[in-house]
matplotlib code that plots the C-alpha trace (Angstrom):
import matplotlib.pyplot as plt

x = [57.4, 60.4, 60.2, 61.7, 58.7, 56.5, 58.3, 56.4, 53.1, 54.1, 55.3, 52.0, 50.0, 52.1, 51.7, 47.9, 47.4, 49.5, 47.2, 44.0, 45.2, 46.9, 43.6, 41.5, 40.7, 39.1, 35.5, 34.6, 31.4, 30.7, 27.0, 26.3, 29.8, 32.7, 34.9, 38.6, 39.0, 37.0, 39.7, 42.4, 40.1, 39.6, 43.3, 44.2, 41.5, 42.7, 46.2, 45.1, 43.2, 46.3, 48.4, 46.0, 46.0, 49.8, 50.0, 47.5, 49.6, 52.7, 50.8, 49.6, 53.2, 53.0, 56.4, 57.0, 59.7, 63.3, 63.9, 65.3, 67.8, 68.6, 72.0, 74.2, 72.8, 69.2, 70.1, 71.7, 68.5, 66.5, 68.8, 68.7, 64.9, 64.6, 67.0, 64.9, 61.7, 63.3, 64.4, 60.9, 59.4, 62.0, 61.9, 58.1, 57.4, 60.5, 60.6, 57.0, 55.2, 55.2, 58.9, 59.9, 57.9, 59.6, 63.0, 62.1, 60.8, 63.9, 66.1, 64.3, 64.3, 67.8, 69.9, 68.1, 66.6, 69.2, 66.7, 67.3, 67.2, 64.4, 61.8, 62.6, 62.1, 58.8, 57.6, 58.6, 56.7, 53.6, 53.9, 54.5, 51.9, 49.4, 49.9, 49.4, 46.3, 44.6, 45.4, 45.8, 43.4, 40.7, 40.5, 41.7, 44.0, 46.3, 49.8, 52.9, 53.7, 57.1, 59.6, 56.9, 55.0]
y = [97.8, 98.0, 99.2, 95.9, 94.0, 95.9, 94.5, 91.2, 93.0, 95.6, 92.9, 91.0, 94.2, 94.9, 91.4, 91.4, 94.7, 93.5, 90.5, 92.6, 95.4, 93.0, 91.3, 94.5, 93.8, 90.4, 89.6, 88.8, 87.0, 85.3, 84.4, 81.8, 81.0, 82.9, 84.7, 84.8, 87.6, 85.9, 83.7, 86.4, 88.8, 86.2, 85.6, 89.3, 90.1, 87.3, 88.6, 92.1, 90.6, 88.7, 91.8, 93.7, 91.0, 91.0, 94.7, 94.5, 91.8, 94.0, 97.0, 95.0, 94.3, 90.5, 88.9, 86.8, 84.9, 84.4, 84.5, 81.3, 82.4, 79.9, 78.4, 78.2, 74.8, 76.1, 79.1, 76.9, 74.8, 77.9, 79.1, 75.8, 75.7, 79.1, 78.2, 75.0, 77.1, 79.4, 76.5, 75.1, 78.4, 78.6, 75.0, 74.3, 76.2, 74.7, 71.1, 70.6, 70.9, 67.2, 66.5, 69.8, 68.9, 65.5, 67.1, 69.6, 66.9, 64.8, 67.9, 68.8, 65.2, 64.2, 67.4, 69.7, 67.2, 64.4, 61.6, 58.0, 57.3, 54.7, 56.5, 59.7, 58.1, 56.6, 59.9, 61.7, 59.2, 59.6, 63.4, 63.6, 60.9, 62.5, 66.0, 64.6, 62.5, 65.3, 68.3, 67.1, 64.1, 64.8, 68.6, 69.0, 71.9, 72.7, 72.1, 73.0, 70.0, 68.2, 69.8, 72.0, 69.1]
z = [-16.0, -18.3, -21.9, -23.1, -21.6, -24.1, -27.2, -27.6, -27.3, -29.8, -32.2, -31.8, -32.5, -35.7, -36.9, -36.2, -37.9, -40.9, -41.2, -40.9, -43.2, -45.7, -46.4, -46.7, -50.4, -49.7, -48.9, -45.3, -46.3, -49.6, -50.1, -47.5, -46.4, -44.9, -47.4, -47.8, -45.2, -42.5, -40.9, -41.2, -39.3, -36.6, -36.3, -36.3, -33.7, -31.4, -31.8, -30.8, -27.8, -26.7, -27.0, -24.9, -22.3, -22.3, -21.8, -19.0, -17.3, -17.7, -16.3, -13.2, -12.5, -12.3, -12.2, -15.3, -13.5, -14.5, -18.2, -19.5, -22.2, -24.9, -25.1, -28.2, -29.3, -29.1, -31.2, -33.8, -33.9, -34.4, -37.2, -38.9, -38.7, -40.2, -43.0, -43.6, -43.8, -46.3, -48.4, -48.2, -49.4, -52.2, -53.2, -53.3, -56.6, -58.3, -57.0, -55.9, -52.6, -51.6, -52.3, -50.7, -47.6, -47.5, -47.7, -45.0, -42.7, -43.1, -42.6, -39.4, -38.0, -39.0, -38.8, -36.4, -33.9, -34.5, -34.6, -35.7, -39.5, -39.7, -37.6, -39.4, -42.9, -41.8, -40.3, -43.4, -45.6, -43.5, -43.6, -47.4, -48.2, -45.8, -47.4, -50.8, -49.8, -47.8, -49.9, -53.4, -53.4, -50.9, -50.9, -54.6, -53.6, -56.5, -54.9, -56.8, -59.0, -58.8, -61.2, -62.8, -64.4]

ax = plt.figure().add_subplot(projection="3d")
ax.plot(x, y, z, "-o")
ax.set_aspect("equal")
plt.show()
């Protein structure tokens, strides 16, 4: 087992502990329903379990096979996706959640994945409309409003 093979498991442990410790001030159970910390505890616990399974697999010495390293085009797509996610996080409070999701969807479909225009616009309309319908209308989640309105 190489030390580099331990990196994904260590990263998963750090992420899981961050979720578990970051929600320590929230209630796990609230009256008759799960509280705000319930699901983060489930996710963090599953992350720790997966990290343990990954370490066990590495300790057993199973061969993960040949590593398929990404080429330059794949790295560019990953970089563009991360930039799009950052723009989504920065734009949602200022522009509004639904318009920002629509812009993000168009960016991913047209720029990153290089899809055709008409299917991309239709997909974006379904995503933005569905987000508004499900979260704002059906669930009454207060999404950031367009242009702070």
